[in-house]
Each structure stands twice: as structure tokens, then as C-alpha cells.
C-alpha positions as CSV (number, residue, x, y, z in Angstrom):
1,M,-12.2,-4.5,7.8
2,S,-13.8,-2.8,10.7
3,D,-16.0,-5.7,12.1
4,P,-15.0,-5.8,15.8
5,K,-15.9,-9.5,16.2
6,T,-13.8,-10.6,13.2
7,I,-10.8,-8.5,14.4
8,S,-11.1,-10.0,17.9
9,I,-11.0,-13.5,16.4
10,Y,-7.8,-12.7,14.5
11,D,-6.3,-11.1,17.6
12,A,-7.1,-14.2,19.6
13,Q,-5.9,-16.7,17.0
14,A,-3.0,-14.9,15.4
15,T,-0.5,-17.6,16.2
16,E,-2.7,-20.3,14.8
17,Y,-3.4,-18.3,11.7
18,A,0.3,-17.6,11.2
19,E,1.0,-21.3,11.2
20,L,-1.9,-22.1,8.8
21,T,-0.7,-19.5,6.3
22,K,3.1,-20.1,6.3
23,A,3.0,-21.5,2.7
24,D,1.6,-18.2,1.4
25,A,5.2,-16.9,1.5
26,I,6.1,-19.2,-1.5
27,D,2.8,-19.0,-3.4
28,K,3.2,-19.0,-7.2
29,Q,0.8,-16.1,-7.5
30,L,2.9,-14.0,-5.0
31,L,6.1,-14.7,-6.9
32,A,4.4,-13.7,-10.2
33,F,3.2,-10.5,-8.5
34,I,6.7,-9.7,-7.3
35,G,8.1,-10.3,-10.8
36,D,5.7,-7.8,-12.2
37,I,6.8,-5.0,-9.9
38,P,9.7,-2.7,-10.9
39,A,12.9,-3.3,-8.9
40,G,12.6,-1.5,-5.6
41,G,9.0,-0.7,-6.2
42,H,6.6,0.2,-3.4
43,V,3.8,-2.3,-2.6
44,L,0.9,-2.4,-0.2
45,D,0.0,-5.7,1.5
46,L,-3.6,-5.0,2.4
47,G,-4.8,-7.2,5.3
48,C,-1.3,-8.6,5.7
49,G,-2.1,-11.0,8.6
50,P,1.2,-12.2,10.1
51,G,3.2,-10.8,7.3
52,H,4.5,-13.9,5.5
53,C,3.8,-12.4,2.0
54,A,5.1,-9.0,3.0
55,A,8.4,-10.6,4.2
56,T,8.8,-12.4,0.9
57,M,8.2,-9.1,-1.0
58,A,10.8,-7.3,1.2
59,D,13.3,-10.2,0.6
60,H,12.9,-9.5,-3.1
61,G,14.0,-5.9,-2.6
62,L,10.6,-4.2,-2.7
63,K,9.6,-1.4,-0.4
64,V,6.7,-2.9,1.6
65,T,3.9,-1.3,3.5
66,A,1.8,-3.9,5.3
67,S,-1.6,-3.0,6.8
68,D,-4.1,-4.9,9.0
69,A,-6.9,-4.1,11.4
70,S,-5.7,-6.8,13.9
71,L,-3.2,-5.4,16.4
72,E,-1.9,-9.0,17.0
73,M,-1.4,-9.6,13.3
74,I,0.5,-6.2,13.0
75,S,2.7,-7.3,15.9
76,L,3.7,-10.5,14.1
77,A,4.1,-8.7,10.7
78,S,6.3,-6.0,12.3
79,R,8.9,-8.6,13.3
80,H,9.9,-9.1,9.6
81,P,12.9,-7.0,8.5
82,N,12.2,-4.1,6.0
83,V,8.4,-4.3,6.4
84,T,6.6,-1.1,7.5
85,T,3.4,-1.9,9.2
86,L,0.2,0.1,9.6
87,H,-2.6,-0.7,12.1
88,V,-5.5,0.5,10.0
89,T,-8.8,-0.6,8.5
90,F,-9.9,-0.6,4.9
91,D,-11.6,2.8,5.6
92,D,-8.2,4.3,6.3
93,I,-6.6,3.5,2.9
94,S,-6.2,6.7,0.8
95,G,-3.8,8.6,-1.4
96,V,-3.1,8.8,-5.1
97,N,-0.3,7.1,-7.2
98,L,1.4,5.7,-4.1
99,Y,2.0,2.0,-5.0
100,D,3.5,0.0,-7.8
101,G,1.4,-2.9,-6.6
102,I,-1.3,-3.8,-4.1
103,W,-1.6,-7.3,-2.8
104,A,-5.2,-7.8,-1.4
105,N,-5.0,-11.6,-0.8
106,F,-8.1,-12.8,1.0
107,S,-8.5,-9.7,3.1
108,L,-11.3,-7.8,1.3
109,L,-13.6,-10.8,1.8
110,H,-14.2,-9.4,5.3
111,A,-15.6,-6.1,3.9
112,P,-19.4,-5.6,3.7
113,R,-20.7,-5.9,0.1
114,A,-22.0,-2.3,0.2
115,D,-18.5,-0.9,0.9
116,M,-16.6,-2.9,-1.7
117,P,-17.0,-0.4,-4.6
118,R,-15.7,2.4,-2.5
119,Y,-12.8,0.3,-1.2
120,L,-11.8,-0.8,-4.7
121,A,-12.0,2.8,-6.0
122,S,-9.7,4.0,-3.2
123,L,-7.2,1.2,-4.0
124,A,-7.3,1.9,-7.7
125,Q,-6.5,5.6,-7.0
126,A,-3.6,4.5,-4.7
127,L,-2.0,2.5,-7.5
128,K,0.4,4.2,-9.8
129,P,-0.5,4.2,-13.5
130,G,0.1,0.7,-14.8
131,G,0.5,-0.7,-11.3
132,R,-0.4,-4.3,-10.5
133,F,-3.4,-5.3,-8.3
134,H,-4.1,-8.7,-6.9
135,I,-7.3,-9.7,-5.1
136,G,-8.2,-13.1,-3.7
137,M,-11.8,-13.8,-2.6
138,K,-14.0,-16.8,-1.6
139,L,-16.5,-17.8,-4.2
140,G,-20.2,-18.0,-3.3
141,Q,-23.2,-15.8,-2.6
142,G,-24.4,-13.6,0.2
143,E,-22.8,-12.5,3.5
144,Q,-22.5,-14.6,6.6
145,R,-20.2,-15.5,9.5
146,D,-18.1,-18.6,9.4
147,K,-18.0,-21.4,12.1
148,I,-15.8,-19.3,14.4
149,G,-17.6,-16.0,13.8
150,R,-15.7,-14.1,11.2
151,R,-17.7,-12.0,8.8
152,Y,-17.5,-13.0,5.1
153,T,-18.8,-11.6,1.9
154,Y,-18.9,-14.0,-1.1
155,Y,-18.8,-13.2,-4.8
156,S,-19.3,-15.0,-8.1
157,E,-16.6,-14.7,-10.7
158,D,-18.7,-12.3,-12.9
159,E,-19.6,-10.1,-9.9
160,L,-16.0,-9.7,-8.8
161,V,-14.7,-9.1,-12.3
162,R,-17.4,-6.4,-12.8
163,L,-16.5,-4.7,-9.5
164,V,-12.8,-4.6,-10.2
165,T,-13.4,-3.4,-13.8
166,N,-15.7,-0.7,-12.6
167,S,-12.9,0.6,-10.4
168,A,-10.9,1.5,-13.6
169,L,-8.7,-1.6,-13.3
170,N,-8.1,-4.0,-16.2
171,V,-8.4,-7.7,-15.3
172,T,-5.7,-9.7,-17.0
173,N,-5.7,-13.1,-15.3
174,R,-8.0,-15.3,-13.2
175,T,-7.0,-18.2,-11.0
176,F,-9.2,-20.7,-9.1
177,G,-8.6,-23.1,-6.3
178,S,-9.9,-24.3,-2.9
179,G,-8.4,-24.4,0.5
180,I,-8.9,-25.0,4.2
181,G,-9.5,-22.0,6.4
182,L,-8.9,-21.2,10.0
183,D,-12.4,-22.5,10.9
184,G,-11.5,-25.9,9.3
185,S,-13.9,-25.7,6.4
186,T,-12.9,-26.0,2.7
187,S,-13.9,-23.1,0.4
188,D,-13.6,-22.5,-3.3
189,W,-11.8,-19.3,-4.2
190,I,-10.9,-17.0,-7.0
191,S,-8.0,-14.5,-7.5
192,L,-7.8,-11.8,-10.1
193,T,-4.8,-10.0,-11.4
194,A,-5.4,-6.5,-12.7
195,H,-3.5,-3.4,-13.8
196,G,-4.2,0.3,-13.4
């Protein structure tokens, strides 16, 4: 994410967002993701926010690198023991065969649609062979800002599956739900599990 307005909103509301997302640390999908990573494996929490998920991964003995474009979110995430933080945007993610797993939970939804194929290709390259990839996105169409000004790109199930598959990742599971966001609105979402 490199949209200055979206980043500034997360910087300004980091504490509120941390409170809203506390339950993410015990999410069933997160625990399944952790269970699929080799003991002591290296994972990337892409768009880590306040680091709740990164902390849970570290508590389970994984080596965790947590990245976010918001400096305030990185400040919160860095308080968790055994979590290495990186203040970077999606454009800064690179490398080959680095991670046993990548957790991209409702972070790439801030990326412009035109950039998504290249971001997914970079993430697929950064995964080790057979590594696990998780992505959570809001369902819908188009690109727009929410009630508080954050930039969002929405996808249909078919479009997201196609993008992930075109990045040389094999989609193995789909989960659907809905939830209330920082702006107070309820949105339908999809998450995909894939392997390299």
C-alpha cells in the first residue's frame, strides 16, 4: 500500500484499529495457517497492522517478519516479543524462496487493481516451494474510498481466484464471511488458502 491518505488514516486511528482487530489473534483461519507451517518456519505478515496475528504466530514458535506501510501500526507491532517489523509498502516486497508462509489478511485490498498481478507475482516468488499463502479481501466490484477515506479495491470470487492462480499458486480452500470495519460498515469478504 502506498496511498498516503489511507496510510495517514491508519496512523491516526492505530489504537482504535488495534482494539477492533484483537480477535484476529485467535481466528480459526490463522490457527490453521500456523498448523500448516513447518516448526520454526519463517512467515511474512503482510500489512500486519498492530501485530495481533504476528504475535500469535511468534507464540507458536514461528520466525515472524511483519510489514506495514503505517509507522504507527509498525510501532504497535514491534512491541510484541519475537516479531521483526519492517516499515515498507507492497512495492518493497521482493526476494526468492524466503518464506514458508505469507499471511496477507485484508491488506492487499488497499492495493490498486492494476498493481495486484505484480504484487501477487512478487509474493509467490518470495514463498518457498510448497509454502502456504493466505489472502483475505472484501467482495464487490470497482475501486473506491470508504466512509473515512481509505482506498479499497473489491474483487469477485472468480476474479480473485484467477489472479492468485495466475501467480503460480494453487488455491486449495475458500472461506466466506462478513464483518464490521473501522468505518462502521459491514462488508462481505472472501479468504483464499493457496500453496506454491
